[in-house]
C-alpha positions in Angstrom: -16.9 -5.7 10.7 -17.1 -9.4 11.3 -20.9 -9.7 11.2 -20.9 -9.3 6.9 -19.9 -11.6 4.8 -17.7 -9.5 2.7 -15.8 -7.6 5.9 -15.6 -11.1 7.3 -13.7 -12.7 3.8 -11.7 -9.1 3.6 -10.7 -9.4 7.8 -9.7 -13.5 6.8 -7.8 -12.4 3.6 -5.1 -9.9 5.1 -5.0 -12.3 8.2 -3.7 -14.4 6.3 -1.2 -12.7 4.3 -0.4 -11.2 7.6 0.1 -14.4 9.3 2.5 -15.4 6.2 4.3 -13.3 6.6 5.6 -13.5 10.2 6.4 -17.3 10.8 7.8 -16.6 6.8 10.8 -18.1 8.6 8.6 -21.8 10.2 8.7 -23.5 7.0 12.0 -25.5 7.3 13.3 -23.7 3.5 15.7 -20.7 2.7 13.9 -18.5 0.3 17.4 -17.8 -1.7 19.1 -21.2 -0.9 19.5 -22.8 -4.7 18.9 -26.5 -4.9 19.7 -27.5 -8.6 18.8 -30.8 -8.3 15.2 -29.9 -7.4 14.0 -27.3 -10.2 10.7 -27.4 -11.7 8.7 -29.9 -9.1 5.0 -29.4 -9.3 3.2 -28.5 -5.9 3.6 -31.4 -3.3 3.8 -32.0 0.2 8.0 -30.7 0.8 6.7 -28.6 -1.1 3.5 -27.3 -1.0 3.8 -24.6 -4.7 6.2 -26.8 -6.1 9.9 -24.9 -7.3 11.4 -22.9 -9.1 14.2 -23.1 -11.8 16.5 -22.7 -9.2 15.7 -25.4 -6.8 14.2 -22.9 -4.6 10.8 -23.4 -2.6 7.9 -21.0 -3.9 5.9 -21.6 -0.7 9.1 -20.4 1.2 9.0 -17.3 -1.5 5.7 -16.1 -1.6 5.8 -16.0 2.0 8.7 -14.3 2.6 7.8 -11.6 -0.4 4.9 -10.8 2.0 7.3 -9.3 4.7 8.6 -7.3 1.4 5.1 -6.6 -0.2 3.3 -5.7 3.6 7.3 -3.4 4.4 6.6 -1.2 1.6 2.4 -1.3 1.6 2.8 0.7 5.1 5.3 2.4 5.3 5.1 4.5 1.7 1.3 4.6 3.6 2.3 6.0 6.6 4.5 8.3 5.3 2.1 9.1 3.4 -0.9 9.8 5.4 0.9 11.7 7.7 2.0 13.8 5.5 -1.5 14.9 3.7 -2.7 14.7 6.9 -0.4 17.7 8.1 -0.3 19.0 4.5 -3.5 19.6 3.2 -4.3 20.8 6.7 -2.2 23.3 6.4 -2.8 24.4 2.8 -7.0 24.2 3.4 -6.5 25.9 6.7 -3.8 28.3 5.8 -3.4 32.0 4.2 -4.5 32.4 0.5 -1.0 32.4 -1.6 -0.3 28.9 0.6 -2.3 27.1 -0.2 -1.9 28.0 -4.2 1.7 27.2 -3.1 0.4 23.7 -1.9 -1.7 23.2 -4.7 1.2 23.6 -7.6 3.5 20.9 -5.5 0.4 18.0 -5.1 -0.1 19.1 -9.0 3.1 19.2 -9.8 3.6 15.6 -8.6 0.3 13.9 -9.7 1.0 14.9 -13.2 4.3 12.7 -13.6 2.7 9.0 -14.9 3.6 6.6 -11.9 6.1 4.8 -14.0 8.1 7.8 -15.4 8.4 8.7 -11.9 10.4 5.0 -10.7 12.6 5.0 -13.7 13.7 8.5 -13.3 14.4 7.7 -9.6 15.6 4.4 -9.8 17.9 5.8 -12.3 19.4 8.7 -9.8 19.2 6.2 -6.7 19.5 2.7 -8.4 17.0 -0.2 -7.3 15.8 -0.3 -3.9 13.0 -0.6 -1.7 13.9 2.4 -0.6 13.1 4.6 -4.6 10.3 2.3 -3.7 8.3 3.6 -0.8 9.9 7.4 -2.3 7.8 6.1 -5.3 4.6 5.6 -3.3 4.9 8.0 -1.4 5.6 10.8 -4.1 2.7 9.2 -6.0 -0.4 8.9 -3.3 1.0 11.9 -0.8 -0.8 14.3 -3.4 -4.6 13.0 -3.6 -4.3 12.6 0.3 -3.7 16.1 0.8 -6.5 17.4 -1.6 -8.7 15.0 0.2 -7.7 16.5 4.0 -7.6 20.4 1.6 -11.2 19.8 0.7 -12.2 18.8 4.3 -10.3 21.4 5.9 -11.7 24.2 4.1 -15.9 22.8 4.7 -14.8 22.2 8.3 -12.7 25.6 8.6 -15.8 27.6 8.5 -18.7 24.9 10.7 -20.3 26.9 13.5 -17.7 24.0 16.3 -14.8 25.9 14.1 -16.0 29.6 14.9 -17.0 29.4 18.1 -13.2 27.7 19.5 -11.4 30.3 16.8 -13.7 33.2 18.2 -12.6 32.1 22.0 -9.2 33.2 20.5 -8.1 29.0 20.2 -5.1 28.7 18.7 -4.6 27.5 14.8 -2.5 25.2 15.3 -5.3 23.9 18.8 -8.1 24.2 16.8 -6.4 21.8 13.9 -5.7 19.1 15.9 -8.5 18.7 18.5 -11.2 20.5 16.1 -10.6 18.9 13.0 -7.8 16.5 12.4 -10.5 14.3 14.2 -13.4 14.5 12.2 -10.7 13.9 8.1 -9.4 10.6 10.4 -12.1 8.2 9.0 -12.2 9.3 5.8 -8.5 8.8 5.2 -8.4 5.4 6.5 -10.4 4.6 4.4 -8.6 6.0 1.4 -5.5 4.0 2.8 -6.8 0.6 3.4 -7.7 0.7 0.0 -4.6 2.2 -1.4 -3.1 -0.6 -0.1 -3.3 -3.2 -2.5 -2.6 -0.6 -5.3 0.7 -0.1 -3.7 1.4 -3.7 -3.7 0.9 -4.1 -7.3 3.0 -1.1 -7.4 6.2 -2.6 -5.6 5.3 -6.1 -8.1 5.1 -3.4 -10.6 8.7 -2.6 -9.9 10.1 -5.5 -8.8 8.6 -7.2 -12.5 10.5 -5.0 -14.3 14.1 -5.0 -12.1 13.3 -2.1 -10.4 12.9 -2.7 -7.0 14.2 -5.2 -5.2 17.9 -7.0 -5.7 17.3 -10.5 -6.3 18.2 -12.9 -4.7 15.4 -11.1 -2.1 12.6 -12.4 -2.9 10.0 -10.2 -3.7 6.3 -11.0 -5.7 6.7 -9.5 -8.8 10.0 -11.1 -8.9 8.4 -14.4 -8.8 6.7 -13.9 -11.9 8.9 -12.4 -13.4 10.8 -15.8 -12.6 7.3 -17.5 -13.5 6.9 -15.0 -17.1 10.4 -16.1 -18.6 10.4 -20.0 -17.6 5.9 -20.9 -17.9 7.2 -23.3 -20.8 8.6 -25.4 -18.3 5.9 -25.3 -15.5 3.3 -22.8 -14.7 3.7 -22.9 -10.6 6.4 -20.2 -10.5 4.1 -18.2 -12.3 1.3 -19.4 -10.4 2.6 -18.3 -6.6 3.9 -15.0 -8.0 0.4 -13.3 -9.1 -1.9 -15.6 -6.6 -0.7 -13.6 -3.2 -1.2 -10.5 -4.9 -4.5 -11.3 -6.4 -5.3 -12.5 -2.7 -3.7 -9.5 -0.9 -6.2 -6.6 -3.2 -9.3 -8.6 -2.6 -8.5 -8.8 0.6 -7.7 -4.5 1.7 -10.0 -4.0 -1.0 -12.9 -6.2 0.8 -11.8 -4.3 3.9 -11.7 -1.0 2.7 -15.1 -1.6 1.2 -16.3 -2.6 4.8 -14.3 0.0 6.2 -16.3 2.9 4.5 -19.6 1.9 5.1 -18.8 1.9 9.2 -16.8 5.5 9.2 -19.1 7.1 6.7 -21.6 8.5 8.5 -24.0 9.3 5.5 -23.3 5.9 4.4 -24.8 4.9 7.7 -27.8 6.7 7.7 -28.9 5.5 4.0 -28.2 1.9 5.9 
């Protein structure tokens, strides 16, 4: 992957975001401490991205916001990955009535627009990170499960699966040993390319006030502050939007490169 420009750029941008989140506490500033005398300062060596309307260092808030964005993305996609893999294999390999029941569940969840689902959940539970994670899981898990179901239905009629079944292998062993290893690659590609979508959902919910509560730094909250005070300074809006663009490009490039390497059909064409 490092030999390809797109893969190298994707890995570099992802590492930039991850390292920024890991070392966010080394900037010397608090992400929530107010300094009203330092409102709307322009970027300098003291404040690399300037300050916001409350005098908080924007660079520090962006780095701490990366922890929120990556935490939500990794936790939510991890839950969706595991849940979609298990439910998809059960639907694809199980009896017809169970497949129909799970398909009804998947289609029912996918029928709800993400924004409407977020509004409904936040109304019931209140704005929080847990609500954001739940929205992302409900929005992405049905798609993963449907992909796994289709692949499972295709694999269960292959010769190596039929041979294992004729030798008396139990269903759980066939799923775990013979079918699941062939599903991991395509699902990893989908997850890696959905991470920027999850980051955007978290930022959008925080922008609308449905995500993390102030003064917790979030890219969406920073972008909202920048939009509200765009006439006083453009730097808060730039600080909120730039990391979303970098994360989206990084994970998209990484997902495209993973697809090229993990999809055997693309390897053969290349």
